[in-house]
Every structure is written in structure tokens, then in C-alpha cells.
N, C-alpha and C positions, 0 to 999 in steps of 0.2 A: 331431100332425105336426111336425117338426123341420128344420129345414136347418142342414146342417154347411157354414159359407161356408170354402172353401180360396183363398189366395193364391198368387202367384209374384211376386208386384211387378207384374208387369204387366199380370194379368187376372186376374180370379177365377171360380172353379165353386163351384155350389152343388149339394150332393150331400140327397135327401132320406131320411126313414126315419119310418118308421111305429111310433108307440108300442103296446105289448103289452099286452093288458087284466089282467094282474095287478097286485092292492092293490100291492105293491112301486114296480112300474113305473108306477104312476099318481104313486104317490108321490114318487120318483125326478121325475118330470116336473115336479111341481109344484114344487120345486126350482132343474127346469132355465129354470120361464118366469120365476125371479127377476132374470132378467138378470144376473146378477154380472159383474163385471167380469173379464177372461180374464186369467189367471195365466201357465201355460205356453203358448205357441204354435207350439214345434218338436217338438216328443216324439212324433218319426215313427220307427217304428222296417224295418229294411229297405226303406228308401224310397232305395235308390240309394248312388253313392258319398260316405262321410265320415268323416276322421279320428276315430273316437270313442276312440280309445287316446290319441293326441295330448290332444284336448283333455281327458283325466280328468287325464292327470298334468301338464295346465297347472292345472287347478284346485287340484291337490296341492300345485304348489310354490305358489301363491297363500295357501294358507290356512299352508304350513310358513314362507313370508314371514313372516305377522303373527306365528305362535306355531310350534314344531315338534312337530306333533301326528303326522303317519301318516309311517312308519318304511317304507315302500315304494310303487314305481313298476310299472308295465305297460308290460313288453320287447312291441314287435312280433313278437320272435324268442319269447315264452312257450311253452313247451308243455302249459302248464294255465292257461289263461286265466280257468276259471272258479273252480280254486283262487285265482286271485291276486282275483279279484272277490269270493268268500267271506272271503274275508281282509282286504278296505279296506271291505267294510260293515260291518264292526262298528264301525270309527272315525266311520264319520257317526252310528248309535245316539249312541256315546260322548258325540261333540259336538255333537249335535242335541237328545239326548232326544225326548219323547212330545210328542205332538203337542199336547194341551192341555199341558203344562208343558216348557219350554226346560231347558235344564242354563244352569249362571251364565254356564260361558264362552258358549255360545250368544248370550243376552242380554245379553253385554259387546262382544262381538265388533260390529266396524262393518257396515254394512247389504250393504257389499260383500262382505266375509267368509263373513255370512250368507247369502248370494246365491249364493256359490260354494260353499260348504255343501248348500246345493240341490242347485245344477246337480250337484256331484258323486254324490249318490244317483241323480240322474235318469242320468246317464249312466252308473251301475252297471248300472241294470235296462235301459237299452237294447243294454249290449254285452250282457248276460246272455241277453236274448231272440236278439239276432243269432248267440250261441254255439251258442245251444239248437236254433233253424233258420232255413232258411234259404226265404225265398219264400214267406214269413209276415208283411206288410205289417199294419203296426198305427198308428193316430194315436191320441196320449192328448189328453183336453180339461180341461183346469184350472182353474180360478180363485179369485181372491183373496176372503177373507173371508168364505166361505161356509159354513156354521155344519154340525158334524157330529153325525151321527143313530144314536142305538139303533137297528139289524135287530131287530125282533120276532123271535121262534122262528118264525113262521109265514112269514117274509121268508126264512129262512135256509131255508125248505125250498127253496129257486127255486136255490140254489148249483148249480154243474156245470163237467164240465172236459172236453165235448164241444161243441168247437168249431164252431159254425158260419157260414159265409161272410156278411160284411157285416150283423154281429149287433155291438148295442151295449152293452158290460157295465158294472157299474157299475163305478168303480175304485176301489184300496185306497186310503183315505186315514189312516191309520196309521201312526205310524214302527214297522217290524220286519218281518218276513219272515214268509208265509203255511205253512203248514202242506206244498202243494203246491209253494211256490218253494224250500225246503228241499230235498224230496224230487227235484226236476228238478234243483237245481243239487249234489246230492249235496254238500249242505255238513255238514261235518261239528262244522264249529266256529262255529253258530250261536245263538246265546245269547237274539235280541231274538225269540223263534219267537212269533207275535200272528196266532192267525185273525181275519179279516174279521169285528167286530163292530159295524161305523160304514156310512153313509152320505152321501153328499154329493152336491153335481149333478153331480161330477167323472165322467167317463164313459171307456172305452178303446173305439175300435173296431175289430173282428178284421177284416180282407180279406182273411185266406190262407183257404185251402179246407177245407170240411167236414169235420171228422175223420170218418173210415168208421168205423162203429159195432163192427167185427170188431175195429180197431186199440183205439176207447175202451175196450170189455171187458177187452183185453187191457191195457192200461194202468192200469185198475182192478185187474184181480188183482196186477200187481207193484204198484202203490200201498199194497193190504191187506196183502199181505205185508208190507213193507217197516212200515207200521204199528203192526204186532202187535212188530215189535224195537224200537220206540221207548218211552217213558217219559211222553206227553204225558197228563196229567190234564184235560186243555181241555174241557167239556161239550160245545161242538161245532167239529168240526175245519172245518165251512166248509170243502170242497175245490173250489177254482176260484174263480168269479166268478158275479154276476146277469145273465141278462139281461133286459133292458128295450127294447130295442128293434128292428128290423130296417131295411135298408136298403127303399125304396119302389120302388128301380128297377135294373136291372142297371148298370154301373160300369166302362169299361175299366180297367183299373186303371195300367196302360201309363202311358195319356193323365193318367191322377188325378196318378200322382205326379212331373208337369211343378209338380206345386202343392206346396209344403212347408212352408206358412204357416197356421195357423187366424185368421183374419181374423174370426170371429165366428160366432154363434147364433142363427137365426130361429128362434121358433118362434109355431105356428097350434093354436091353441088349439079 
């Protein structure tokens, strides 16, 4: 088991989870108990009112003040926010490079600009999530200097996109975009399409409703028809995410939304 500790600066709340018995869940939990230092502590989606567009545009301005690289901002009046986000994401891939091999531009940039580029990517994904679905709150927890480990063929059999309420999923820890996200975003300009092939201690908790089975089957049908029209050459498409843990108790999500910062993770062996 482990407890996710959230805070609002005045008080904390502990949310307990039970780790699943699959091999990949055990391997992921073995990484979690290493107690890596927290990296991102505010990746909350559909968690209340906040101006993500202004924050994203501020990131773009900071990068361009350092060196003009990004040629588009997002307007609050945009009629195609998802299209704007698809366009902007390519700049993150070009500026940041791969997780294990950053670009020369990124390596030479000041730490403040590197952090801004990383935040730029996070904000894009948060906006994408809120554009796609409403009332599907999520929390992503990431860690500093954690290793990234190859998934085995057996691990990959656990990928799913039938989401369940209160489930913990291994977070995407690569630079690029998954096949499922390209499909959901209707992204016709995606270049860095990379199915998830690695895992780390990073995770996402989905607090939204469980996907109805009939809806899942319909999405699966549409997705398979779309895939047949693509030219992917990947051995494994790895559609979705890998579940590794579940809420141990029911939570009142509206009360939980009073807490908007990750304070820590306490593992119970």
C-alpha cells in the first residue's frame, strides 16, 4: 500500500491506495519505495478554476525572450484550441529532444529556461486533457532523477484505455506522443509519435468515472478503424496506460479538490 499526501498549505489529506498483484505493478512499486525527490507537485487537471492559457502563453514569452523559437500563442477566443496545442507540441519536441539525449539548445539554455520548456509541455497536456473531457479530475506525480526502465513484452499486455475510477496508472515518461493521444487529439501534424516502452516511479491517478463497457467497445472500434488508415510500423502500439494500484477507500472528490499540491508519498511495504 501507499498513501498520497495532498496539501493546500494549511492542512493535509492522506489518500490510501492498494497496489495490484501483477508483476509490473510490483516492479513499479519497487521504484516508488525508493523515495525519489518529488519533481512536479501541481499537475492537477479538472481540479478547479485556473487560467492555463495565460500560463502557457507566459511560458512561450519567456522562451522567446531568451531566443525567438515559438511562433504562436493561444487565444482564449480560439475556435480550435486542440489544433493550436498540436502545433505547439512540436516545439517542445524540437527544443527538448529525447529524455535520454537532450538537444544542444536545451543543454545550453539557462536552468530557468529549461524549466520553462518542461512546464510548457506540462501545460499543453493539461489543456489537452481539459479540452477533451470535463469532470475527469486527475493528478500526476513525478520524481527527480528516477531511472527509466524498459517494459517487457509481458508488461505491455496490461495496457488499457478502459479507465476506472480511482485507479493509479504508470505515467508516460518519454518525449513524444502516444498513439492513443494522437488519435484523441486528431493530430495530423504529429511527428514524435512514440508508444510507451518504459516505466518509472511516475504515476497518474484518474478520479473520473469508470468508462462504461459499451462506450469502451465503441471507442475501441473507432480506434481500430483509424489505426488501419495509419502507417505505423511499431511492433507494439501500447494503447492507453498500465494500471498498478487502486483507491483503498471511497473519497469525496469535491472535498479532495480543496487540496491542490502533492506533498509526498508514503509507502507501506
